[in-house]
N, C-alpha and C positions, 0 to 999 in steps of 0.2 A: 198228096195222095195218101189215103188212109191204109194202114197195115194192121196186122194182128201179131201180138207177141206176148212175152212173159217178162215181168220185172224180175231181174236176177240180183240187183244190188241197190242199196240205198245208202248214200253217204252224204250227210248234211241234208240238203234239200234236192239233191240231184239223183234221179232214178236212171239206172242202166236197164234198158229194155233190149231183149234179143228177139229177132223175128224168126220165121220158119227156116230161113237160110243161114241162121247163126250169125247174122250181121247185128252189131251192137250200136245202140243209140243212147246218148246221154241227154235226157230231157227233163222237163218239169211238167206237173199236171196243170190243166187249165184251171183258171180261177173259179169257174162255175162248179167244179167238183168240191172245192172247199165250201162254197155256198150251200151245196147240197149235203154237206157234212160227210162226204166220202173221202176217206184217207187211203190212198193206194199204199200197198205194202208189198214186200218181197214175196214172190210166188204168184201174184195176181196176173190173170190173163187180161190183157188190155187191148183197146183199139187206140192207135196213135198215128201221128204223122212225124215229119222230120223235126218238128219243134215242140210238140206237146203230147201228153197223154190225154186222150179225148174221153175215153169211156173205160170203166172197170167192169169186167164181166162178173156174173154171180159166182160166189165162192163155193167150192166143194166142202171146205172146212176152213176154220179161221182160228189160229192160235194167238193168244194175247201175250204170253211170255213163253217163247220169243214171239215177236211180231212178224208172223209169216202165215201165208195162206196156201191152200191147194196142195197139201202135203199127202203123199201116198203112204208113207210110213215114218215112224220115229225110231231112230237107233238110240235106245236108252242105255247110256254108258254109265256103269257103276264100277268103281275100283274094288278089287279084292282086298287091297291094303294101301295105306298111305294116300288118301285117308281110308280108314277102315270101312268095310262094307256095312251098309245100313239098310235093313229091310224096310224101315219106316220111310226113308227117302225113296226107295224103289216103289213102294206101294203108293206113295203120294204122286209120283210121276205117272205111274200106270193109271191111277184114277183120273188125272187130268187128260191123259192121252185118250183113254176110253171115252171120257165125257165129250171129246171132240170127234169121236167116231173115226179115229185113225188107228192103223195097225201098229202095235209096238213090237220091236225086236230088242230083246235084252242082250247087252254085250257086257261081259265081265272082264275088265282090263287088269293088267299087272298081276296075272295069275302066277307069274314066275316068283313073286315075292312070298308066296304061301308055302309052308311046309306041307309035306304029303298028308299028314293028319288033318291039317287045317283045310286043305283042298277037299278032302273027302267029306268033311263035315259040312262045308259050304255047298258042295254038289248035292249032298243028301237032302238038304232043305230046298235047294233050287229045283230039284226034280219035281217038286209039287207044281212049280210054275210052268214046267215044260209040258204039262197037260194042256195048257192054254196059250202059251207063247213060245216062240223060238228063242232059245238061249244059246249064245255063242261065247266061248271062253277064249280070251285074246291076250297075247303078249307081244309087245313091240320089239322085245329083245330076241325072242326065239321065233317070232312070227307065227306062233300057234293061232289058229283061227283066221288067219289072213284071207285064205281062199274062200272061207265061208262068208266073211264080210263082203268081199268083192262080189261074190255070187248073189248075195241077197240085195245088194244095192243097184244091180243092173236095171236099166230102163225105168227107174223110179225117181220121183222127187222125194229125197230123203232129208230129214232134219236130225241133227245130233242134239241130244239133250242129256242131262244127268248132273250129278253132283260136281261142284267145283273141285278141280284138281284130279278128276277121274282119268284124264288123259285123252280128251276129245280131240284136241289139236294134234297130239302125238299119233292118234289113230289115223287121222287124215293124212299126216305126213308119211306114215308107213304105207298106206294104200297108194299114195301118189307123191313120191319124194320131191317132185318138181314144184309142189305147192309151197313148200318152205314156210308154213304158217308158224308164227312165233309161239314158243312155249316157254314156260317158266317152271322152275323147280317148286316142289311143295314148300310152303312156308312152315317150317318146323315149329315156330313159336305159336302159330295159330292153329296148326293141325289141319290146314286146308290150303287149297291152291290159290294162286293169285289170278285175277281176271286178266287174260291175255288177248281176247278177241274184242275189237273195238267197233265192229259194225256187222250188220246182217248181210250175208251174201250167199247166193246159190252158185256153186262151183260146178262147171261142166265135168261130168264123170260118167264113164261107161254108158254113153248114149242117154244119160239122164242127168240128174243134178243131185248134189249133196250140199247141205247148208251148214256152214260154220257160224254159230250164233253166240252172242255174249253169254258168259257163264251165268248160271242161276244163283243169285245171292240168297234168294228165298223163294218158296213156292206159295202162290196166292190162289185161293179158290174164289175167284171173282165171279159173281152172278150165279152162284150155286146155292142150293138149299140142302140142309142136312139130310132130309128124307129122300133126296135124289141119289145119294151116294151108293145105295144098294144096287142100283142099276148098272154101275160101273165096275162091279166085281163079278166077272163072268163065271167064276168058280162057285158063286152063290146061286146062280140062275136055277139049275135043276133042283137043288135042295129046297129053294124058297117056295116051290109049289107045294111042299109038304107042310109049310107053316100053317098054324091054326087060323091066323088072320091074314086076309088078302094083302093088306098094306103094312105088313109086319116090317118094322125097321131093323130087326135083328139085334136090338139093344137090350130089351127088358121084357118083351111080351111072353106070356106063358104059351107053351106049345110051339116055340120057335125051333124050326129044324136046324138052323144055322148054329144057334147056341148049343143045341143038343150035340151036333157034330163036333163042335169045338170041345165040349166037355168030354167027349169020347175020343178026342185026339184024331178025328177023321179029317179035320181041317188043320193045316199048318198053324200052330199057335200064334206065331208072329203075324200071320196074315189077318186073323180075326182081331187080334189086339190092335193092329194098325188101323183096321176098319173102324173100331171103336174110337180110337184117337182122332182120326180124320173127322168122323161124325161130330164129336164133341167140339173140335176146333172150329168147324163151320157153324155149329149151332150157336156158339157164343160170340162169334166175330161180328163187328159192326158192318153195316152195308158199305160196299165199295162200288164205285161207279167207273166203268171203263171210259176212256177218252176217245177210243176209236170206235167206229161203227162198221157193222158188217155190210 
């Protein structure tokens, strides 16, 4: 008998699929899916029976790093300290999330480690992002921001992403202590965290799901062109209509409204400088090819 469900876990070659009644099945895909070059992944909506995944439904979106599909929003976790906050990492993640047409929610962890002056300075700059994204400040120790995180994750398929060592697993454990996800301390020698998550899994939470995914060792802009990046900076949208050239890249063209705004300090300096860095990084990289297919 055929059923419909969602893949919530992949470990080795075994997929865990949950049906509408929350019953779980551990099965493998039919061989014909491999023949068709279809690789099921966590988050996929599928047709299956007691033995096999028969069909993978069309995807709403499809992330490559991490390997997960049909995400409602990404909880983008960045630490305020240990490791130090990085606007470049934040903007790289936001670019990738925007490119996949997924809603980002920015969560700043370990805020209890900042002095008052440091916190004020960070918030002053992040106020710029709050015009376009929800920003939540969180502490696992004092549980600041806990209610906000719980509220924003309800009835959604959420994925956690962010810099290594930012406290993604700690965030999950604080939301739901019974999860007991393994965490490690920051490696002081390397100045970054150790990878603690070994597989991709959607965890049932608040009538929806949240994904704990392997830590990002690096960010890769696979299948992107440098001149596409301007479309993934929503704060540039309105201003770009004032650029002299329709296909302005905001890098060097005369009459560029974005460059003018940057020079007048109307755009957060770090934001535009990160845009230029990402643009140049993609422009010089060699083509890379994805192994998975949508």
